[in-house]
C-alpha positions in Angstrom: 0.0 0.0 0.0 1.3 3.4 -0.9 -0.1 5.1 2.1 1.2 4.7 5.6 -1.1 4.6 8.6 0.0 7.4 11.1 -0.4 7.3 14.8 -3.5 9.5 14.9 -5.3 7.2 12.4 -4.1 4.1 14.2 -5.5 5.6 17.5 -8.8 6.2 15.7 -8.9 2.6 14.4 -8.2 1.2 17.9 -10.8 3.4 19.5 -13.3 2.5 16.8 -12.9 -1.3 17.4 -13.2 -0.7 21.2 -16.4 1.4 20.6 -18.0 -1.9 19.6 -17.3 -3.5 23.0 -14.5 -4.7 25.3 -11.9 -6.9 23.6 -8.7 -8.6 24.7 -5.4 -7.6 23.2 -4.7 -10.4 20.8 -8.2 -10.2 19.4 -7.9 -6.5 18.9 -4.6 -6.8 17.1 -6.0 -9.4 14.8 -8.9 -7.1 13.9 -6.6 -4.2 13.1 -4.2 -6.5 11.2 -7.0 -7.7 9.0 -7.1 -4.3 7.5 -3.5 -3.0 7.9 -0.1 -4.6 7.7 1.1 -3.7 11.2 2.8 -5.8 13.9 1.6 -6.5 17.4 4.6 -4.7 18.6 3.2 -1.5 17.0 -0.2 -1.8 18.6 0.7 -2.5 22.2 2.5 0.8 22.7 -0.6 2.5 21.2 -2.8 0.7 23.8 -0.5 1.7 26.7 -0.4 5.3 25.5 -4.2 5.5 25.2 -4.6 4.0 28.6 -2.1 6.4 30.1 -4.0 9.3 28.4 -7.3 8.1 30.1 -9.0 6.9 26.9 -8.8 3.2 27.9 -8.9 1.0 30.9 -8.1 -2.6 31.4 -9.2 -5.6 33.4 -8.1 -9.2 33.4 -10.3 -12.3 33.0 -9.1 -15.9 33.5 -9.1 -18.0 30.4 -7.8 -21.6 30.3 -5.5 -21.1 33.3 -4.1 -17.7 32.1 -5.4 -14.2 32.3 -6.5 -12.3 29.3 -6.2 -8.5 29.4 -9.3 -6.8 28.1 -9.5 -3.2 27.0 -12.5 -0.9 27.2 -13.2 2.7 26.4 -13.7 5.2 29.2 -16.1 8.1 28.8 -13.1 10.1 27.6 -12.2 7.4 25.1 -15.7 7.4 23.7 -15.6 11.2 23.2 -12.2 10.9 21.6 -13.5 8.2 19.3 -16.3 10.5 18.2 -13.9 13.4 17.7 -11.7 11.2 15.5 -14.7 10.0 13.5 -15.9 13.6 12.8 -12.3 14.7 11.9 -12.0 11.6 9.6 -15.2 12.4 7.7 -14.0 16.0 7.1 -10.6 14.9 6.1 -12.0 12.2 3.8 -14.2 14.7 2.0 -11.2 17.0 1.3 -9.1 14.1 0.0 -12.0 12.8 -2.1 -12.3 16.3 -3.6 -8.7 16.2 -4.8 -8.9 12.6 -6.1 -12.3 13.2 -7.8 -10.7 16.1 -9.8 -8.3 13.6 -11.2 -11.1 11.2 -12.2 -13.0 14.0 -13.9 -9.8 15.0 -15.8 -9.2 11.4 -16.9 -12.8 11.1 -18.3 -12.3 14.1 -20.7 
């Protein structure tokens, strides 16, 4: 892919997945990796930073003799997710405007 996913967009994607409900770390990374070629080692620092910033909280649940760490949005995280969604829609419209000009030119 010619475009790189930046930290702000990655934050928005993580928050968007978590807006659907609590999820454990591996499952979250698999959902993100289904759409973007990024490593787990890229995502865990994002999760720690979002937690430190108050957007996420964690809890552990036992599973087959081990604990799974689950992540959930805080109220602040939900608000941030909505802010990212709004900003993305505005940004996407601007980019679509540029790319659509190229399509119109190609059709002439």
